[in-house]
MIKOLDO-916141 format. One record per residue (C-alpha): z, y, x. Coordinates in steps of 0.05 Angstrom, whole numbers, padded with zeros to 5 digits, always signed. Example, Ala and Ser with C-alpha at 12.3 -4.5 7.8 and 13.67 -1.06 7.14 Angstrom:
BEGIN
+00156-00090+00246+00143-00021+00273
This chain:
BEGIN
+00271+00060-00841+00260+00122-00798+00203+00122-00748+00225+00122-00676+00212+00187-00639+00164+00182-00582+00138+00224-00524+00073+00216-00486+00069+00234-00413+00008+00230-00368+00030+00203-00300-00004+00207-00233+00049+00178-00187+00116+00143-00181+00157+00208-00183+00125+00229-00248+00135+00160-00279+00208+00157-00259+00221+00228-00284+00188+00212-00352+00229+00148-00358+00294+00184-00344+00278+00238-00395+00259+00187-00448+00323+00148-00435+00365+00212-00442+00329+00229-00507+00331+00157-00534+00258+00157-00551+00197+00112-00542+00158+00132-00480+00082+00125-00477+00060+00129-00405-00012+00152-00405-00060+00144-00348-00102+00202-00321-00172+00206-00352-00217+00148-00331-00164+00118-00285-00193+00049-00294-00257+00072-00259-00223+00112-00205-00161+00073-00184-00163+00011-00227-00124-00014-00285-00081-00059-00241-00058+00002-00200-00035+00040-00262+00000-00019-00294+00035-00036-00228+00058+00036-00222+00089+00031-00292+00122-00036-00275+00152-00007-00210+00179+00054-00247+00209+00010-00301+00245-00030-00247+00277+00035-00223+00295+00062-00292+00315+00011-00344+00334+00015-00416+00272+00052-00441+00222+00028-00493+00155+00039-00459+00082+00031-00479+00023+00040-00433-00041+00077-00449-00100+00065-00402-00161+00109-00404-00222+00065-00391-00274+00120-00402-00342+00091-00423-00334+00024-00389-00327-00036-00435-00311-00083-00378-00255-00038-00355-00228-00033-00425-00227-00109-00429-00192-00112-00361-00138-00065-00387-00128-00108-00449-00126-00172-00407-00074-00141-00361-00029-00123-00419-00041-00050-00435-00013-00031-00502-00066+00021-00517-00135+00030-00486-00173+00095-00494-00249+00091-00494-00305+00141-00501-00330+00151-00573-00401+00127-00560-00384+00058-00534-00427+00007-00570-00374-00048-00564-00318-00008-00595-00313-00053-00657-00309-00117-00615-00257-00085-00570-00215-00065-00630-00216-00137-00656-00195-00164-00588-00140-00112-00581-00113-00125-00651-00110-00200-00636-00068-00185-00574-00022-00136-00609-00054-00077-00574-00098-00022-00600-00160+00018-00581-00160+00094-00584-00227+00129-00589-00235+00191-00547-00275+00242-00586-00319+00292-00551-00296+00363-00562-00338+00403-00612-00372+00464-00584
């Protein structure tokens, strides 16, 4: 079985989300809507996931996954998982990464570790 093509788009607003959904629908690919860095700290997980839900109500017929960047905050990563995020990105040094990965896996989600750039 061939793997479904996907595209990842970082969205900041409704216009960007709708545009990404329309493009993904035209291309017939899975769309991963990614939050801006550390959105959970700045605007909140609920804001980002509501933005995605509103955009999906405007543009239907697209397979969509959400990727929420929680930065270094374990509580915000948990919040994103509890609210239904498909992927939660956390900073590499987070001490609770293993526990978060177990919780995510049990929910059918996953944790992505953000690596610090090498200098």
